[in-house]
C-alpha positions in Angstrom: 99.3 96.6 81.9 97.9 94.0 84.4 95.9 92.3 81.7 99.0 91.8 79.6 100.8 90.3 82.6 97.8 88.0 83.4 97.7 86.6 79.9 101.4 86.0 79.8 101.3 84.3 83.2 98.4 82.0 82.3 100.6 80.7 79.5 103.5 80.2 81.8 101.5 78.3 84.4 99.9 76.2 81.7 103.3 75.0 80.7 104.9 74.9 84.2 107.4 72.3 85.2 107.1 70.2 88.3 108.7 72.2 91.1 111.7 70.5 92.5 112.9 71.3 96.0 116.0 73.5 95.9 118.8 72.9 98.4 119.4 75.9 100.7 122.7 77.4 101.4 123.9 78.7 104.8 125.7 81.8 105.9 126.8 82.8 109.4 125.6 86.3 110.2 126.4 87.7 113.6 127.2 84.2 114.8 123.8 82.8 113.6 123.4 80.4 110.7 120.8 81.7 108.2 119.5 79.5 105.4 118.8 81.0 102.0 118.3 80.3 98.4 119.6 82.5 95.5 118.4 81.8 92.0 117.7 83.5 88.7 119.5 86.5 87.2 118.7 90.1 86.2 119.5 93.7 86.9 117.2 93.7 89.9 116.8 91.3 92.9 113.6 90.2 94.4 114.1 89.6 98.2 111.3 87.7 99.9 110.2 88.0 103.6 107.8 85.4 104.9 105.0 85.4 107.5 105.3 84.6 111.2 107.2 81.3 111.8 107.5 80.7 108.0 110.8 79.9 106.4 111.9 79.5 102.8 110.3 76.1 102.7 107.0 77.9 102.4 108.1 79.1 99.0 109.6 75.9 97.6 106.5 74.8 95.7 106.6 78.2 93.9 110.2 78.3 92.8 109.7 76.9 89.3 107.2 79.7 88.6 109.2 82.5 90.2 112.2 81.5 88.2 110.4 82.3 85.0 110.1 86.0 85.9 113.7 86.8 84.8 114.8 88.4 88.0 117.3 87.3 90.6 115.5 86.1 93.7 116.7 85.6 97.2 114.5 83.9 99.8 115.7 83.3 103.4 114.5 82.1 106.8 114.7 84.7 109.6 116.4 83.6 112.7 114.4 80.9 114.5 112.5 79.9 111.3 113.1 77.0 108.9 116.6 75.8 109.3 118.0 79.1 110.5 119.3 79.2 114.1 117.5 80.9 116.8 118.5 84.4 118.1 117.8 86.3 121.3 116.6 89.3 119.3 114.1 88.7 116.5 112.8 92.3 116.4 112.2 94.0 113.1 115.4 96.0 113.5 117.6 93.0 114.4 116.2 90.9 111.6 116.7 93.7 109.1 120.3 94.1 110.2 121.0 90.4 109.6 119.2 90.5 106.3 121.3 93.5 105.2 124.5 91.6 106.1 123.3 88.5 104.3 122.5 90.5 101.1 125.8 92.3 101.2 127.7 89.0 101.6 126.1 87.6 98.4 126.6 90.8 96.5 123.0 92.2 96.5 123.8 95.8 97.1 121.3 97.8 95.0 118.2 97.6 92.8 116.3 95.6 95.4 112.6 94.8 95.2 111.2 93.6 98.5 108.2 91.2 98.8 106.7 90.8 102.2 103.8 88.4 103.0 101.8 88.9 106.1 104.2 89.7 109.0 106.9 90.0 106.4 105.2 93.2 105.2 106.3 95.0 108.4 109.9 93.8 107.8 110.1 95.0 104.2 108.6 98.4 105.1 111.2 99.0 107.8 114.0 97.5 105.8 113.2 99.9 102.9 113.1 102.8 105.3 116.5 101.9 106.7 118.2 101.4 103.3 116.2 103.7 100.9 119.1 104.0 98.5 119.1 100.3 97.9 115.4 99.5 97.7 113.5 100.4 94.5 110.0 98.9 95.1 107.8 97.0 97.5 105.3 94.2 97.0 103.0 93.7 100.1 101.0 90.5 100.1 98.1 90.8 102.5 100.5 92.6 104.9 100.2 93.0 108.6 99.5 96.5 109.8 100.6 98.1 113.1 97.2 99.7 113.7 95.0 96.6 112.9 94.5 95.5 116.5 93.7 99.0 117.8 91.2 99.6 114.9 89.5 96.3 115.6 89.2 97.4 119.3 87.6 100.7 118.3 85.0 98.7 116.4 84.3 96.1 119.2 86.7 96.1 122.2 85.2 93.0 123.9 85.2 90.9 120.8 88.8 92.0 120.0 90.0 91.3 123.6 88.4 87.8 123.6 89.9 86.9 120.3 93.3 88.3 121.2 93.3 86.2 124.4 92.6 83.1 122.3 95.2 83.9 119.7 97.9 84.6 122.3 97.2 81.2 123.9 97.6 79.5 120.6 100.8 81.4 119.6 102.5 82.0 123.0 105.5 79.9 122.1 106.2 81.8 118.9 108.7 84.7 119.5 107.7 86.6 116.3 104.1 86.6 117.4 105.2 88.3 120.6 107.0 90.9 118.5 103.8 91.6 116.5 101.9 92.1 119.8 104.5 94.6 120.9 104.0 96.4 117.5 100.3 96.4 118.0 100.8 97.9 121.5 103.1 100.7 120.2 100.8 101.3 117.2 103.8 102.2 115.0 106.9 101.0 113.2 109.9 102.9 111.9 109.0 102.9 108.3 109.3 106.6 107.5 106.1 106.4 105.4 108.2 104.6 102.8 105.2 103.1 101.0 104.2 106.5 99.8 107.7 107.2 98.4 108.6 104.4 96.1 106.7 102.1 93.7 104.4 99.8 95.6 101.9 97.0 94.9 99.6 95.8 97.6 97.5 92.7 97.5 94.6 92.6 100.0 92.4 89.6 100.8 88.8 90.7 101.5 87.6 87.1 101.6 85.1 86.6 104.5 84.9 83.8 107.0 88.3 82.2 106.7 87.6 81.4 110.3 84.2 81.2 112.0 85.2 83.2 115.1 88.0 85.7 114.6 86.9 89.4 114.4 89.6 90.0 111.8 87.7 87.7 109.4 84.3 89.5 109.9 82.8 91.9 107.4 84.0 94.9 109.5 87.3 93.3 110.2 88.0 92.9 106.5 86.9 96.5 105.8 89.4 97.8 108.4 92.1 95.6 106.9 91.4 96.9 103.4 91.3 100.5 104.5 94.6 100.2 106.4 96.3 98.8 103.4 95.0 101.6 101.2 96.2 104.1 103.7 99.8 103.0 103.2 99.7 104.3 99.6 97.1 107.0 99.9 99.6 109.7 98.5 101.5 107.4 96.2 100.7 107.9 92.5 103.1 105.1 91.5 101.2 102.3 93.3 98.6 99.6 92.6 96.1 98.1 95.1 94.8 94.7 94.2 91.8 93.5 96.3 90.3 90.1 96.0 87.4 88.3 97.8 88.3 85.0 96.1 91.7 84.4 97.9 92.4 84.2 101.6 95.4 85.3 103.6 97.6 82.5 102.2 97.9 84.4 98.9 101.1 82.7 97.4 99.6 79.2 97.7 95.9 79.9 97.1 96.4 82.1 94.0 99.6 81.5 92.2 98.5 83.6 89.3 97.8 86.6 91.5 101.2 86.2 93.1 103.0 86.2 89.8 100.9 89.0 88.4 101.7 91.2 91.4 105.4 90.5 91.1 105.3 91.4 87.4 103.3 94.5 88.2 105.8 95.8 90.8 108.7 95.1 88.4 106.9 97.1 85.7 106.3 100.0 88.1 110.0 100.0 89.1 111.1 99.9 85.5 108.9 102.8 84.7 110.6 105.1 87.2 
């Protein structure tokens, strides 16, 4: 199955058009302007959640390729990101409520496939748990995991604490980073084990030394990362776990073929249900 997708996508990329920036639209949700783009058509809708501080502009270079997958696609910027207005509450629950209202407003009410990159992985897991009748599948691209910090601490608490202090100093003005730290502290999210209940594709980067100091990029850090991802689908017979040591955390931009292959794979899993 994956081989068939890969060969098809190689042909698509070889003949790709130059990506043109697409103008975003704006909807006011709970008094907050949210920017989004909505393109393509199909019986299912791919909804994309980005990483910390990333808005839909992150995906603009990939739109020409995503548009070839014959699925309606919605990409938006969470409150405070991109051109979307800031909000006092940027928790997973609040962001998911705004997303649900946005999707309802543009008539995306069922047959949703959620793609979450990095921090967006936590959003899509909790969104799917909140609206299980509407979500048919998940694609998690090198997703954040609520137990990552605690598992790193078990391995080497001093190294983890030192690196966390450095990261917090670098990111202390980013509200979503603070949300992630709270999730690490609680060691849980309200996802109802959803990744074991519906079709899921996970892409994990096991590439070493993306940085020369962070414990998360060490050999043991990557092993913990990979094992946590696998734990999400341990009991899910309708899932695929793709692991690569050639691509770093920035999967969509570093490996477009892997991105498109994984989208096609989750669509195939959902169609097979």
